[in-house]
Each structure stands twice: as C-alpha cells, then as structure tokens.
C-alpha positions as CSV (number, residue, x, y, z in Angstrom):
1,M,122.9,37.8,94.1
2,S,120.6,40.8,94.0
3,R,121.2,43.8,91.7
4,P,121.8,47.2,93.3
5,N,119.0,49.7,93.2
6,T,119.6,52.0,90.2
7,E,116.5,54.2,90.8
8,G,116.7,55.9,94.2
9,L,115.8,58.9,96.2
10,K,116.2,62.0,94.0
11,G,115.7,65.7,94.5
12,K,116.8,68.8,96.4
13,W,115.7,69.7,99.9
14,R,116.3,72.9,101.9
15,I,117.8,72.1,105.3
16,V,115.6,73.8,107.9
17,E,117.0,72.3,111.1
18,M,120.3,71.0,112.4
19,P,120.5,71.2,116.2
20,G,124.1,71.9,117.2
21,F,124.9,73.8,114.0
22,A,123.8,77.5,113.7
23,L,122.6,77.6,110.1
24,D,123.4,80.9,108.3
25,V,120.0,82.1,107.2
26,T,121.6,84.3,104.5
27,A,123.4,81.4,102.8
28,P,122.0,78.3,101.0
29,A,121.6,75.2,103.1
30,Y,120.5,72.1,101.2
31,I,121.0,68.4,100.4
32,A,120.6,67.2,96.8
33,L,120.5,63.6,95.7
34,D,120.8,62.4,92.1
35,G,119.1,59.1,92.6
36,R,122.2,57.2,91.3
37,G,124.5,57.3,94.3
38,G,125.7,60.9,94.2
39,G,124.8,64.2,95.7
40,E,125.8,67.3,97.5
41,I,125.3,68.9,100.9
42,V,125.8,72.6,101.5
43,F,125.4,74.6,104.7
44,N,127.4,77.4,106.3
45,A,131.0,77.1,105.0
46,L,130.7,73.4,104.1
47,T,130.2,72.2,100.5
48,A,130.6,68.4,100.3
49,T,130.1,65.7,97.8
50,L,128.0,62.7,98.8
51,D,128.7,59.0,98.0
52,C,125.4,57.3,98.7
53,T,123.9,53.9,99.1
54,I,120.4,54.5,97.8
55,A,116.9,53.2,98.1
56,T,113.6,54.6,96.8
57,D,112.9,56.3,100.2
58,A,116.3,56.6,101.9
59,A,120.0,57.1,101.4
60,D,123.0,56.4,103.6
61,F,126.0,58.5,102.6
62,D,129.7,59.2,103.2
63,W,130.6,62.8,102.4
64,H,133.9,64.6,101.8
65,G,134.5,68.4,101.5
66,S,137.5,70.6,101.0
67,D,140.4,70.6,103.4
68,E,140.1,66.8,104.0
69,V,136.9,67.1,106.1
70,R,134.7,64.1,105.9
71,G,131.9,62.2,107.6
72,D,128.8,60.2,107.1
73,G,125.0,60.3,107.6
74,F,121.6,59.1,106.4
75,V,118.3,60.6,105.4
76,E,114.8,59.0,105.1
77,L,111.9,60.4,103.1
78,Q,108.9,61.3,105.2
79,L,105.2,61.0,104.1
80,D,105.0,64.8,103.7
81,G,108.0,64.8,101.3
82,S,110.5,66.1,103.8
83,L,113.7,64.4,104.8
84,E,114.9,63.4,108.3
85,G,118.2,61.9,109.2
86,E,121.6,62.4,110.8
87,F,124.8,64.1,109.7
88,A,128.2,63.6,111.4
89,Y,131.8,64.7,111.0
90,D,134.4,61.9,111.4
91,N,135.6,62.0,115.0
92,G,133.6,65.3,115.6
93,D,130.3,66.9,115.8
94,D,127.0,65.3,114.8
95,S,123.4,66.4,114.5
96,T,120.0,65.3,113.3
97,L,118.7,67.1,110.3
98,K,115.4,68.1,108.8
99,A,114.9,69.3,105.2
100,R,111.9,70.4,103.2
101,P,111.4,70.0,99.4
102,G,112.6,73.0,97.4
C-alpha cells in the first residue's frame, strides 16, 4: 500500500481566463492551494472551499460554496508556473481555466 502524497501543489494563482464565465475585473479571482489537500477558489460572487487530491504538479478537487452550490475540477502546473485545468458546477456550467502566479 502506498502512502498518500503529503507535499503537493501549493500557492495562489490569479484566474485570468474562464471561457463561459464573464470574470468581474474589479473583484478578486483566484485559486489557492495549501499543498495538504485544501484550498479556495474565488471569482465573481463565488467563494468556495476545495477538497483536493494532490500531487506535486496537479490537483483534482471537489468544491463547495454557500447556498449548497458545489462541483469539481482539476488544475495542472505548467512549465511557466501557471495553472491550466477545468472547473464545473454539479449538473451545470463548466469551463476551462487559466491562472497565473500571484
């Protein structure tokens, strides 16, 4: 039996692109990962907690926000330090996402 990774992807990235979602440029839009299986995603009116399966260069996550909204997604670290992945509401909209360090 292998042990789970306890040192994973960690940091905060500014979301710069989510086709299908009009990002409010006056409000914060970011994804933050703590490297231990937790994190947060914030954009527009959504603030959600992440429950992640982590690796050193990627994270799969389930998320839940207020008002019982939830979904899932994943991100992968790119060579330039950015993240690329997907974000989806349960039984609803989905999108790719791109985020830059910072």
